N, C-alpha and C positions, 0 to 999 in steps of 0.2 A: 610381309613383314618391311618393312619402312625403308627407303636407304637413305644415310647421314645427310647426303646433300645429292645433287642431281646427278652432280658429275665431278668427278674428282680428280682434281689438277695433279699429277704428278712430273716434280722435276728432276731431272736427273741429271745428276753432276759429276764431274771428275772427279780422277781416284787416285791411288798411290801407284797404279798402275795403268797403262789405256785401258776403259772398260771393254768388258768381252761381250758378246750374246748371250742372251740366256743360257744359263748350263742345261737346265732342264723345265718342262715346262710344271707348273703347279696345279696342282689337286683343284678340279672343280668343284670339290667341296660335299658332293652326295653321298649319299649314304652308303658305306659299302665301298668307296672307292680307294683303290689298291695300288700301289706304284712298288718302287725297285727296292723300299724298306722294308716292304714285307718279303722279300727273296730270304731265304736262309742263312742263317750267320750274319747277315748283314752286320747285326752289334759286337760282332769279335775283329771284324776286315777294316781295312784301312785306317784313316785315322782314329776309328771305335777302336782296335787293337788297344788291347793294353800293354802299358811297356811293363820292363823286366826288373829294372832296377833304380835306385833311388842315388840322385846325383845332386853334388852340389859342385858349383859353378859358379867362376869371377871368370875374370879378364874378359867381359861378355861386349860382342861389338855395334856398338851405334852408327846407326845413319841419322843425321838430321841431330836437332835438340832439344832434350830432356830439359821442359821445364822447372826452374830451381827449386819450386814453392814446393814438387810435390816429394817428402822426404815420405816415405814410410813403405807399405807393402799392399802389391797387387794377386791378394790369394785366389784361389778359384780350386772348388772340390769336385770331384765326380768320381763313378766306376772304374775300379780296375783292379777287376781278380786275376787272384796272384793262385799259381799253379794252374793243374789242369782245370780246361771249362769243357762241359759239353754243348756242343753246338744248339741242339736245339732246343733244350734244355734252360738255356739261360738267357734272363730276363737281364735285362740293360739296366734296371733299379737295381740288381740285387747285388753289383760285385763290390768287391771290397773296397774301400773307400783308401782316395790319395790325395792329399794336396798339394799343388805348385802354389810356388809364391818366389816374387821377384821384387827386393827391394831394391826402392829409388831413395837415392843422398844427396842433396843439393849439385841436381845435375848430372847426379854419374850414376848408374845401375850398378848396385853393391853387388847381389850374388842375385842363382836364381836355386831354389831348392824344392826336390820333389820328395814325397812322404808318405807311406802308407798309412793311415789311422790305424794307431793299433788296435789287436782283439785281440778276443783268444785264438782264435783261425789262424790269424796272420802273424801272429805270435811263434805259434808251433810251427807254422810252415818256416819261419823264417830261424828257425830253432834258436829263438830268446828269448831270456828269463822274465816274468811279468814283474819281479824284481818290486810286490804288495799293490802294483796299480791296481784297481776295480775296474775292471774293464768287459763291455759288453760287445756287441757292434760294433763296426768302427765304421760312424757316419759319413756319408760318402753324397750327402747331397747339396750345401751350404756351408758356407766357414764365414764367421762374423767377427771381429771385436765389439766387447762387450762389456763394459764392470773391469775395463784394462788389464785384459785378457783376451785370450782367443781362441773361441770355439767350433769344434768341427758339428754339424746337426745335421739331423736327420727326422722324418715325422715316424708314426705308428710304433711308442712304447718305446724306443730305445731315447736313453738319455745322450745329454750334450757330452762330448768328448773335449778336455782341454788342452791345448796341443801349447808349447814352449812358444816364446819369438823366432823359434829358427824350424819348427811346425815339427818338433817330436813328441809323441804323447807324453802328457801328464798323467791322465787319466779323467775318472769320470766327475760331476757334479753330482753328490743324490740328491742334494735339493732343490732342483730340478727337474724333476722326477721323467718321465718319459715326455717327449718334447714334440719339434714339429720343425720342417723346411725352414719355413714362411715366418717369422716374428713379425710384426710390424712396429716399428719404432718411434713413438711422439714426437714431432720435431719441435713440441716448444719443453715436454718434459724430458724429454731423455729414457721415458721408461719402454719396454720390450712387452709389446699387447702378443698373444698367441692364442691360436685355437689347436689342442692337440687331440688328437685320435687314437687309439692302442686297439685295434680289433679283436687283441684276443685276450683283453683282461676287463676293459669297459663294458664291452659290449651296445649296450644302451641308453650312452651319453659319452659326448667330446669334453673336457676340460678347456675353457678359455681362463686362463693365467696372466697374470703383470707380474713382469720384473722391474725392480728399481734402476735409478743408476748403476747400483755398485750389484746388479748381478744378483740380488736379493728376493725373495718369492716375496710379495706383498699381498698378494690376490688371488684368491682359487674362487670359480664359479663352474659347477655342472649343469649342462645344460640336455636332456634329455633328447636324443637321437639311436633311432632304432633303424637297424638295416645293415649297419657297419657298412656304410660309402668312404669310401678313401678324398681327404678333404686333405689335399696338397698345400692349400693354399687359402689367406682369409683377406677382408679386406677392415680398411680403419677410415672413418669419419670423424668429425669432430666431437659428434655426440655418441655416435655409433661403433658395433663391430657387426660384420656382414660375415654369415657363412656361405658355402656354396656346396648343399644338397645333394647330389648330384649324381646318375644312372649307373656310378663305376663303383660296385660292392662287392664283399669276400665271397667268392663262390665256391662253396662247400665241396662241389664237384671237383674242382681245378684242388683242391687241398687232400681227396679223399687219392685224386691218381698222381699224386706228389707233385705237386709243381710248386716251383722256387717262389712264386712272385703269385697268392692267393685272388688275384681281384679282377673281374671280368663285364664287359656289356649286360647292364640288365634292365633291360628295355620295361618288365614290369615294376622298377622303383621311379616316382616320381619324381622330376626336376624339380627343384625349388628353392629359391634364397631366403635366408630367414638373415630379420633383423634385430636387435638388439642394443638395446642405452647400454652405454658403457658402465653405468652406474646399476641397473639391471639384475635379475636373476631370469635364471632359466624359465620362468614365469611369466617372463615379458615377452620373449623372443615372437615376432609376428612373421608369417613364412606366406612367400608370394611363389606362385607356379611360375613356370621358363619351359620353352618348350626343351624339349630332349636333347641334350648335347654334354659335353664335357669341356670342364676348362681348367687349365692350371694357375697361371699364371695372370693377375692382375694389372695392369698398370699402373692405373691407380684410382684412388675414390674421394670422391666426396660429396659436399654439401650443396645443393643449389640455391638461388637466391628464395626459391621458391619454396626451398623444404626436403625437396625429392633427395636422395642418394644417386650420382652418378658414377657408375664403372664402367671404365674402360678395360677389356679384358680380351684374351686371345681364346678362341673358339674351336672347339671342335665338332663335329656332328656325329662321330664316333671315339670310341676307345676300345680297345683290347677285345673286339668282336672277331675277329678275322687277324687279324697279326699281336699274337701274346707275347711276344717277348720284347716291344717296345713301342714307342708312343706314337710314330707317325705312319703305321702300316693300314689303318683304315682311313683315315681321315688328314688332311694337313689344316695347321690352324688358320683362320684367318681375325683381325683385329675389330669385336665387336665394340658398341653402347649399351649397357643395359640402365637402364632410369627405374626407380625403385619410389614404391610411395611409401616409405618407413608406416604406415599405418594399414598397410596391404594390399592384396588386389595383384592382378597380371604384371609380370614383369615388362616394361615398354623395350623390344630390342631393333639395334638399327644398328645395319655395317656400316664402317668406319672407313676400311679399305679389306677388299677385298681376296688378295695379294696373301698368301702362306708366309706367316710371320709367328714367333716366338719369342721368348725371354723378354717381356719387354720390363724397362728404367724409367723414371725419370727424376727429378731433383731431386735427392735425398729429404730437404727441406719443404718440399710442398708437395712428401708423403701426407693423405687425408687432407687435401688441402685442394682447392681448386686451381689448376695448371692449365699450360698450355702446350709443351715439348715432351713430348716421349720419344724415348729410343728403344729398338726392333729389331732384330735378330732376322733376316729373311731366311725362308728354309724353303728348297726345292727336292728331290728327290736324290736324296745323297750328298747332299750340297746346302750348304751354308754362305750364298755366297756376296753379301752386301749386309750394312746398315738402313733400314729405314728411320729416318729424323723426322717423326710425324708430328704434326702442326694443327692440334684438336680444335683448336678454334677457326682456324679459315679452311680446313680440309685439306690442306695441300700436304708434300713432304717433298722432301730429298732425300738425296740417297749417297752412301759411299761402298762402291765396288770395288771386294778386295784383289779382281782382279782373276785373269784364265789360272785354273788349276787352283786357288786359295781360297781358303774356309775359316770362318771367326766364330765368335763363341759370342753368349750372352755382352754385351755392350753394358760400359757402367760411367753414368756421368760424374766428375767430378768439378762442383762450382770454383773456379777462379778465387782468389783472393782477395783477387779488387775487381768482382762481377758487375758491370751495370745490368746486365738484363740477365731474368731466368736462363738462356742457354749460352751464358756467356764461362764454358768452362771448358771439360777435356772429357774425350770418353776414352777408353781405355776397353782393350781385349787381346787376348788370345786369337790368331792367326796360323793353320797352319797351312804350308806350302808342301804341295806335290813335288814338285819338280826336287826340293831341296829335300825332303821328307823330313821334313824338321819345324818347328813353330819358331812363333819371335811378337814378342809386346808390341801394340801401336799403340799412340798416344796422337790421337787428333783433337784437331782444334773443331769443337760443338757449334763456333758458332757458325762454321764456313765449311758445309762438307764438299767442298769445290777443291779446296785445299788438299795437296798431297800430306801425308802423315807428318804432323811435326816430329815423331820419332818412330825411329822401327828397332827395338829390341832384339837383335838376333839370339837364336839359343841352337844349341849345336843336337839339340835331344827334341822329337816331340813332348806335345801339350795333347795326351789324346781328347775325342770332343767328351765334355762334359753335363755339367749343371749350372752351379753358381757359385757367384763369389762375391767379392767387395775390395774396394780400395779402404784401406786401414792406416790411416797415417798416425804416427809415431807418436802424436799428442792424447791418440785413444785407447793407446795401451801402457802398461809397467816396463 
């Protein structure tokens, strides 16, 4: 496997608090490597532990200055099981969904709210009435604004749930059908592209769908795909959609033993990447082989000057082999570059950064296009200590360290209204402070991670580790 660069230059910068030494060493990436994430019950302890109340908080403490141009909500979704949970059988991906939101308005922190995404089981546990709402599973993975509305989403057959502006559950949108955790927006058209799988119903295929700017379904294409793999994400380029058919598949042995999460590592399943023209059908997809691995999240994808498809992605050596309760016990992810000939052949694999990192993001207007900067969360053993700003053109990176006993989440990039460069914008993320046993929203200057946070909005409550979210400006919702 080729190295992306002969030497990687890492520029470590200052932080909101003094830089701390590495909390714990990262996994070396070898197959079968285990770490503290493999400990029993880790996904129900520390800041993984669910909160047990819904809160509405105002009069929030702010340190620093919130940029006045930021008017909207920072939203985040994640698993938050309600009621008694068995430590041995609980899988982090199956917890009841809870959405957290913090609204900013003209330089002020207006409110923070957290709400369980209502499902039949959540409503029963809370002794509430369904009130005519059509509800299934409460999506726990992502929350987006699209078509003037707010949606909680998850993969594998569950329909999106519409939320009110203040995060109360409205109900399902039956027109979307089973959906995904990671639709990709076309920054030129505003259309939402998705690959959706449903192992319980589709069995031998997945669906490629496109939603228009008003959240109406305008295209559906069935793509043959046997083996029931877990397709958490996809990639979009100017002319293609990209599928990741990787060796984590439904295990009938796990189903037979009553596992709440049925996916397991499958060495017999060939790892491959599929490329299909946006205007194509399932017959047009071209598959290329790749080394055995699993990947949840691409940072970005685009077509280079030679017509090759370039994908920067967080890659694991194994997944759900020994650790069947969460994603981090078998290996920790590194940042790779995959280059694909859309006509077929083996995928070229290069290492961009060997350090453990996950939840990559880039400038939203450059999704599917050539780009320079990506932002990703560093991963240690039960720690998320910093943000890496990756310059994928120069091969350098800078780092914002959260400080001792402080752990971040997925960084979101929001461009400034007067941006003069690709990285001229803000980074937002929730940070958990072990000493306070509470969380805060921080806003960073993405141009210069050596600067202290522009603003810290302190909460008196925890925001547990979760998955994905987005900055949703008020201009994007009704």
